[in-house]
C-alpha positions, 0 to 999 in steps of 0.5 A, a space after each residue: 902575744 905575751 902580755 907586757 909586765 907592769 909593776 905598780 908601786 903604790 901604797 894607797 890600797 884603793 888606787 893600787 887596786 883600781 890601777 891593777 884592775 884597769 891595767 889587767 883589763 887592758 891586757 897587761 900582766 900586773 904585779 904590785 909593790 907597796 913601798 920602795 924596798 919591795 919595788 927594788 926587791 921585785 925588780 931585781 927578781 922577776 922584774 917587769 917591762 915597765 914600772 908605774 911608781 908613786 913618788 910619795 912612798 911610805 919608806 922613800 921617795 920614788 925618785 930615789 927608788 928609780 935612782 937605785 934601780 938605775 944604779 943596779 943596771 935596771 933600765 926599764 921605763 919608769 912612769 912617775 905618779 905624782 900629786 905635784 905637777 910643777 916644773 921642778 917636780 917634773 925635772 927632778 923626776 927626769 933627772 932621777 932617770 924617770 921616763 914620764 910622769 902623770 899628775 893625779 888625778 888622772 884617767 886610767 885610759 891616759 895611763 895606758 896610752 902613756 905606758 904603750 908609748 913608753 913600751 914602744 919607745 923602749 923597743 927602739 930601732 933595729 941594731 944600729 952600727 956606726 964604725 966600731 960602735 954597736 947599739 943593741 935595742 934588745 939589751 940597751 947595750 952600747 958595745 965598742 972595741 974597749 967593752 960595753 956599757 948599759 944605757 938607760 932608756 933615755 940615754 938609748 933614745 938619745 944615742 939612737 937618734 944621733 946614730 941615725 945621723 952620724 957626722 951631722 948636727 942633730 938639733 936640741 929640739 930633735 933630741 928632746 922630741 925623740 927622748 922624752 914624752 910629748 909635752 915634757 918640759 926639758 931644760 937645756 941643763 937636763 939635756 946637757 947632763 944626759 949628753 955628758 953621761 953618754 959622752 963618758 960611756 962612748 969614750 969608755 967603750 971606744 976611746 976614739 968616739 966623740 960627741 961634740 956640742 955645737 953651741 946653741 944648735 945641738 950635738 954631733 956624733 963623730 
């Protein structure tokens, strides 16, 4: 079985070495970057299956680096490392396109468990089909009669959950449980932002597609 590739983006030499040794011992193929610029360069080159990114980098904010990766169509899971675990910090990380966070100090065993969960989620279900729509888990690509659109891991999980119950209302709590890590505090506004992005992408690939909000309850894929 091929080892999962992990990119560790951390400027602290000691912590970076600890993370690399711990992840290699767990069977991961680990590469490292010391700042945001080298992280983007690495991900647009050989790439990785998952990224562990410190938020406080010497040349940039890790959340901005994540946004830059998403803008380049790089949609692998990103786990943020942060010295600040407050609600605002967590929400800003999710809004930037991150998939999980881990507050310092932490145990490598917890990091490994979270990475394994992210990789399992990223695989997703088999190809899902609904009418003219096709959702491919191997590419995170949504395809319709008007073309295709790449989805972030969070967008993919949200849409896969909606596609599993076409025509039925999926409750907000179900969507949050499916798309974010257990224990994540996700505001209604954050979920609404992701649904709004999904709605735009759905209309782009299939003009007749609809994603309707059921006020106070959830959403329904038409």
